[in-house]
N, C-alpha and C positions, 0 to 999 in steps of 0.2 A: 503496500501499498504503498504510493508513496504524496497520498491529500490523509491530510487530516481526518479523525472518519469525519464530526457534521459532514465536512465537506466534502468528504466521500458516500455519501446518504442523498445528499445533496444530489448528485452526477447519476445516482444510480435512479432517481426518480424524475430527470429529469431520460433516463434511455429509454425510460418507458412511453414515451410521450411519438407515436412513428414518425417513419424517417428521420427520429434523432441516435444518430449513431453515441461513439465512444468519445469522438474530441470535440462536438460538438455542445453534446453533456455536458463535458468542461470545459466550454465555453460559455454557458448558459449557467452554469452552476458560475463560473467564475466571477461572470458581469449582475449574477445577482449578490452577488458577498458589494455592493457596491454602488444597492441605490442606499440612500437614503432611508434611516427605520420606518418613518411614515411611511413611502413609495415601499416594503416591506412588505406591513400590518395591512398595508391599504390591499396589496398585491391578494393578501394572501386570503384576508374579512371575504375581497372579490368572488373568489375562488369557491367559498364553505356558503359564499348566499347561493349564486349558481347553482352548489351539487341541493342545495337543500330547495329550493327557490322553482328553479325551472323544471318542466315536467308538459305531458306529452299533451298535445290539445286534445279537450272530448268527442269533437266534427273528427278532424283529419287524423289525429295523435303528433302533427309535426312538434317539435322543440318551442314553446314558450313559456312564459314569465304569468299566464294571463286563461281562465277558464276558456277561448275559445281567442284561437294565436288571429292578430289582426287580420290574413291572407284571410281567412275565412270568414270574417265578420265585414273585411272590405267589400259592401255593398256594386263597389264598379268593377268586379272583376264576375267572370262569365261560371257562374253555379255552374253549371251544368256539362262540363267543358275537365273534367278532372283527367289529377296526372300520375300514374299512381307509379308507385317510390320504392326502395327497401328501404331504404331509412331517409332519415333528418336533412345528413348534411347534403344530400342530392336536391329537395327544396335551395339551399342557401344558393350551392351553384345555379340554377334555371334561373333561381331570381338576380342575379347575379348580369345575365342577359338581358331582362327586363323587359326581354319583349312578348310574355306570358301572362296572359288576361283570364286564365283559364284560377281554376285553383288544386290542391290535391293532394291525394291520401296515402300515408305514408303507414306499411306493412309490418314495419319493425321484422326483415327477415325474408327470405325464400321456404318455398319449403322444398326439403330436402334427404329424401329416406335415406341418406346414407348417417347423415347426422340426427336421425329420428326425430324430425322437425318435420311436421304437418301442416294440412291447409288451419286447423282449427288452434296454430300453436302459434300464426301473425295475423295482422290485424285484416282481415281477409270478412269474417262474417259487418265489419258496421261498414266497410264500403260495398255490399248487397245493400246495407238499408238504404243510404245514400240514395243510389241510384235508382234504386225503385220508387222515391220521391221529388226525382225529375224528368219532364219532360226533353222528348228527344233530348240521351246520354251521353255524347259522347267520353269514351275512356282513353285516354293517350297510355300503350304501356314504353315504361322509360327506364328497364329492367335490365341490370347487367347478361351481356354476350354467352352465358355460362349453363353447362345442366341444370341448376338449380333457375337462374331466368328464366329456364328456355321452360323449365317442367312448370314452376308459378305461372307461364305467359299462357300457355295449354291451358291448365286448369281456371285462371281466368276466364278466358273463350269459353268451354265445357260451360262455367256454372250460366253467364250471359247470352246462349244459343237460345234461338227464337224468342227475348226479349224487347229486341226493337231496341235492340242498342252497341255504336255503333262500339268498334272498338281497333285499333291502328297504334302502328309503334312505330318510335326515333328508327328512321333510316340509319341504312348500314353502313353508313358512311364512319363510325362509330368503330376502336377496334374491339378487336377480339378480346373479352374477358376484361372489356375497361370498368375501372368507379366511375362511375360519373362524375360525383364531386373529382378529381383527376385529371378531368378533360377540359381543355380552350373551350371559351363563351363562344369566338363564333364557331368553334364544330358544332357546340353544345348545340346554338338556334340556327344553322344548318337541319341536324337529322330531326331538332323537334320542328320546320314547316318542310320536310320531308317527307316527314310521316305520311307510313303506309299502313293500309285497313286489310286488317285480318280478319274481318267479322264485319256480319251483315249489320 
């Protein structure tokens, strides 16, 4: 161990973050020590507050500190156009693009028999409830191109067969297996506008 134990513990915490390796964790930990004491307290309090107060929107499953997130409560959004995504991180990616005027539905996972994750283990039942209350709904499936994503896509398509629901998916300009939240905004915008219908 070349660092004091207290500093080593900070480094280990930073290494738990995605995309942070040993060197980056060391730099972040050392930079944190240079914070003013009030900034460190504010930093830690904000982390605790976010962990305590952020939760899924009761309507769509997106991350919010309110009962219903600002997107769902925005009357200017097209409520009959629902973009179905795996997790809330993808919502932020679409919102950065800025051109999507519909709403979202966060599944919080994908169907994966290998991992014992079935349709009842993700947020599908609420999607069905939402769609049944809409006139001329369209569902845009924005799921990654993986076995789990394809399985979930086929399952959702099956649910809404013969129910007068238009189902489309992002165009295949997206790299196979790509995570939505890592795709640049131009590619994501094009994939959204060039979406392909997969069900009548």
